[in-house]
N, C-alpha and C positions, 0 to 999 in steps of 0.2 A: 431594684425595687425593694423597698422596706417592707416590714411586717407590722400586722396589727398586734394588739396586746394578746388576744387569743392565739394567734399564730406563734407568737414568740414564746408564750408558755408551753404550748404542745411541742414546739421544737426543742426547747430545753429539756422537757421530760421524755423526749424520744431520743436524745443523744445525737441530734441533727443540728447543723449550722442554720439550717433554714427549712421552711415548710410553705406549701402554698395550698390554697383551697382545693380539695379533692384529693389530696395526698392521703394514703392509708398508712398509719404508723403505730407502732407498739409504745404505749405511754406508760411510764412509771407512775403509780398512784400514791398520792400523800395521805389521803383520808377516804375510808369508806364508810358511809353511814347507812344504817337500816333501822326499821322500826317494827311495831307489832303487826302491821298488816303485811308486809312483804318479807320480814325477817324469817319466819318459819319456812317459807318457800325457798328462800336463798339458802338456809342452813340444810334444808333437806337435799338440795341439789349439790351442795358442797360435800356432803357426807357421801352421797352417791358417787360422785365423781373422783373424790380424793381419798375416800375411805373413812370409816367410823372413827378411827383413832387420829385422823389427820388434824395437824394444827394449823391455825390461820398464819399467813405469811409474816405478820408483823402485829402483835396484840396491841401495840401502842397506837396503830393506826386505824383501828376498828373502833367505830362509835355506834352504840345501839340505845335508841331512845324511844321507849313506849309512849305514844301520845294520841293515837287515833281513837280506838275503841277500848278504853281502859276503865272509865267510871260507869260500869254496866254490869248487870247480873247475867248477861248473855254467856252461856257456857262456851260457846265456840270462840268468843272474843277473850275470854279469860284463859282459854287453852292456848292461845297464841302467845299471850305473855308468859305462860308456864314454859313454852318451848324456848322462847329467847332468853329467859331467866336461867334455864338449865344450861344452855349453850354458853352464856357468859361465864357461868361458874366452871363449866368444864374447860373453857379455854383461858380462864383467870384473866378476863378482860378488865383492865382499869377504868375504861369509859362506858360503863353500862349505868344508865340513870334510871333505876327501877322505881316503878310506880309504887305507893304505899310506903316509901321510905323517906328519910330526910335527904336522900340524894336525888329524888325525883325532880325533874326539871320542867317538862311541859313540851310544847309544840318543837319538834326537831329542828326546823330551819332557824327559829329565833334561838333556840338553845346552843345550836352550833356556834353562833356568834357570841353569845353570852359567856359561854364556857371556853372560849379562846381556840376553837377548832378551825376558824377562818383565818387564813393568812395570805397576804398578797404573793403572787407569783406561783401558788400551789395548785395542785389538780385535786379535786375533791369529787367523788362520785356517790349518789345516794339512791336508794331504791324508792324514790318519790319524785314525781315531775316537777315539783317546786324547789327542788335542790338548786335550780338556777338562782335562788335567792342569795346565795353565798358569793355570787359573782360581784356584788356590790363592794367587795373588799379587794377588788383587783386580781381576782384568781379565776381559774377555769373550773366551773362547777356545773354539773348537769345530772339529770335523773337517768337511771338505767333499769333495765328489768332484772329479775331474779337470777336468771342464768348467768348474765354478765357478772352480777355482783358475786355469785358463787365462784366464778373464775378468778375474780380479783381476791376473794377470800384465800384462794389457794396459791396464787402466784404474784399477787401485787401489781399486775399488769392488765392492760386492755387494749384491743385493737380499735383505733379511732380513726374516723375520717376527718380531716380538717375542714371546719365550716367556712363559708364565705362570711364576711362581715357586713351588717347593715348598721350605719351610724346615724344616730338621732341627736341632733344638736339643738340645744335650747339657748337662745340668746335673750340677754336682758334679765328681767327679775320676775318671778312668779307673784301674782297678787297674793295678799294675805288670806284670801278666802279659798284659796287652791292648795290641794295636797297631791302627793305623788300618785295617788290612786286616780285622781282626775287626769293627770298627764298620761299614764299608761292606758287608760280607758280611751283616751283621745287618740293615741297611736294605734292602738288595736282596731279601733273603728276605722281609721284611716287605711290600715293595710290588710285587714281581715285576719280571721283565725288561722289562716294558712299563709299569710303574708311573709312570715319569717321561717318558714319550714326548713329544718336543718341549717339554720343561719345563726350567727351571733348577733344579738341586738346590743350594740355598744352605745351607751348614754353619755353625752358630753355637752359641753358648753357652760358658760358661767352660771346659768340658773341651776343647772344639775349640780355643779360642784358647790353650790351654796347650801345644798341640802344636808341634813344631819344624816347620820349612819343609817338610822332606823328608816327614814324616808327613802334613802338609797335602796335599802333592802326591799322596800315595798316596790320600787320602780323595777328592780330585777326580777322580782318574785313571779310576775306574770308573763315572762317571755314565753313560757310554754303555751299560754292561751293564744299566741300568735303563731304557734308552731316552732318557735325557736329552739335551737340546740342549747344554747347558753345565753346569758346577759352578762355584761362586764361594765364596770365603772373604773376609771383609773384611780389607783390609790394616791391619796394625798394626806395633808397634815389632819384633816378630819378623820380619816382612816386610822393614822398612827396614834392619835389621841385616844380613840376607842380602844385600841389594842393595848395601850400602855399597861393597864391594870389587869388585862385579861388573858393575854397571850404570854407564854414563857419560852417560846422557841423562836430562833431567827428566822427571818424571811427575806426574800429578794423582790424588790419592787420593779414591776415591769412597765415600761412606758411604750406606747405605740409610736411607730416612725411617722414623721410628717409626710412622707411619700409612699406610705402604705396604701395598697389598693384596696377599695371598699366595693362591694356589689352595689350599695345604695347609700346615698348621702341625703339626708333631708334636714333643713334648718326651719326651726320654729321661732316665732316671736312669743316669748313667754309671757310678756305683759298683757296680750290680748286673749289669753285663754280664759275659759269659763267653766264653772263646775258642770261635770257631765255624769251620766248614768249609763249603764248598759241594760237595756230592757230584755225581757224574756225573749228567748231561751238561749241566748248565745252572748258571750262577752263582747263580740264586735258589733252587737246590735245597738250602737250609740246614739244618744240623744242628749241635748242640753237639759240639765235639771229643770230649768225654768219652763221647758216645753212640755213638761209631764206632770204639771201641777194639778191636773184633773185626775190623777191615779190615786185611788183610795187604797190604803194599806191596812193590813191586819197585824203586822209585827215589824219590828226593827231588830237587827242582829249586828253587834259590834264585836269582833273577835276575829280569830284565826291568824295563820302566819302572815297573811296580807294586811290585816286590820286590827290585830290585837296587842300591839306594842305600846309602851308608855306615850309615845308621841300622839298615837291614835286616840288614846283615852283622854289625854289633855284636851285634844281638839274637840272631842265630844262633850267633855265637862264643860269647856267654855260655853258652848251652846245651851247645855241643860242646867247650868247653875241657877238656882232659884226658881227652876220651872218644874211642872209635871208632865210626864209623858201622857200621851192620850191613847197610845196602843202598847201592847205588851213589848218590852224592850229587854233584850238579853245581852248581858255584858260577860264576855268570856276572855279574861286574860290568857295571853299566849303561854306564859311560864310563870313558875312560882316567883321568879325575881320581879317580873311586871306586877304580879298581885302585890307584893311587898311594896312596890313603889306606888301603887295606887292608894296604900294606906299610910304613905309618908309624904307624897308630893301634894302641896297645898296650893289652892287657888283662892285668894282673898280669905284667908283663914280657915278654909275647910279643905279637908283631904279630897282628892278626886273621888275615892270610895264613898265618901259621906255625900258628895254631890249626887252620885249615882243613886245611892239608897234614898236619899230625900226626894229625888226626882220619880221614884217609883220603879226603878228597874230591877230586873231579876239578875242575880249575880251567879255565875257558874264557876266550876272549879277549872284551873288551868289546864288546857287540853285543846285538841282539834274540835272537840264537841260536835255541833250539828253541821260543820262545814262540808263534812264528806257523808252526810246522812246518819249512818251508824244504826245500831240496834234501837228497837222501839222505845227504850227507856233513856236514850241519849238527851242530854239537856238541850233544849232549844230546837229540837228536830220538829220539822213540819209533819203534821198528822193528816191534813186534809187539802183543802183548796186555798190555803192561805196566801195572800199577797205580801211578799216580805221585801224590805230594803235591807241590803246586808253589805258589810265591808269584806266579804269573803272574795274568793277568786273565780267561781264558776256558778253559773246559773242555768245549766242544763236541766231538763226534766228529771226530777228525782234527786238532784245533787244534795238538797239539804233535808231529804227524807221523802215526802209525799210527791209522786209523780204529778199530782194534780196542783200542786202549789206553783206559784210564779214568783221568780226572784229578780229583783232589780239590784245590780251591783252599783255601789257608790262609795264616796270617801266617808270617813267619820264625821266630817262636818255636815255632809247632806244627810247621812243616816241619822244623826242626832236631831237636825232640824226637822226632818221628816217625822221623827218620833213625837215631836211636839205638836205636829198639826194633824198627823193621821193621814197625810197625803205626801207624795214625792214633793219635797220642797228645796228650793235653791237656798243654800245657807246665808246668802247675802240678806235674806229676809230678817235674819237675826244678828247680822253683823253690819248695821247701817253705817258705821263709821268707815268700814272698809269698802264700801260701794264707790 
């Protein structure tokens, strides 16, 4: 019996010829990522267990990216950044991307890709549940807690149980009004928020392989919202082209075996899919966007690791071009690179940023911003009972700030269309040629 992509990567990093679901093995780690929320806790445990003068196992393999609670006057949030800054200096870490400097990047999951830390065939752990995003590059990447991260800091290894694989295959071609966010909300709605618990979500099929790297990242990003251990997409020429100017290290491409055993395999007809949303207060509370047209909105939010990449903003700008928003609309680039692209990429002679500004949008600094709620002065944070449509990844009570707010998750197309009408809106209303 052959092995899946995930099984092959774990086997290679545990020194074994083969592994199967349920096996427990020691895995050698290629990259450990942490940020300002979990970094201080990880550092504290590392020092307690390995000693105040201990050095990390490999300074070239540690990446620290402040991104969550950074543009705030909150003293506790600022203290977190002070702690990781001091640790990076103490350990002489080359990959610390400090806020307030020319080296600042933005949201960790997008920055990892842009800075060349994602490589096919490797193992990447991060103290953030959306670390599964990096699986878009054909690697094993998943979120862990502070204690596990501290152990990796000291040893470069982690004890891992091999997950079963669920394979989601999309045949045909996605319609022009559909985005990766629609696809994964459809799947999460099908299997539920616990449907992939401690399993690999492997995305496959001609429709998936036709997606850009940024859309593949979105597809892998929310595996955790289905309970998944990780997500993965087989690396191909699209992957190699993205890495060509960003990665400087060799990598090994891993292909799954045709006879690999999967726990679950479902085939979708990509051509027949429609724009969907996740209604409050769960990512699996799915409905078609056109079925929610009576829902009045107070705010639209386009940003985060899930919906704050250039591809996401180009989609939103295509809808907002020449129009005015009817509700408060917040635009938050995931990274500094994305922000720069918004100021250079043009649609019909105008930059994406100009389109947003002329439409009346509010523009925030590159960061996680309101996606995780954050301190009271966080850009875009809900303060009361607002009804929001958002390209973020979770809509639990309080996720974007106020516990009284209600959040609808949607694609950038749907969020932008809804910003123009003040109600949940199927983007096909503004894409007549695509219907």
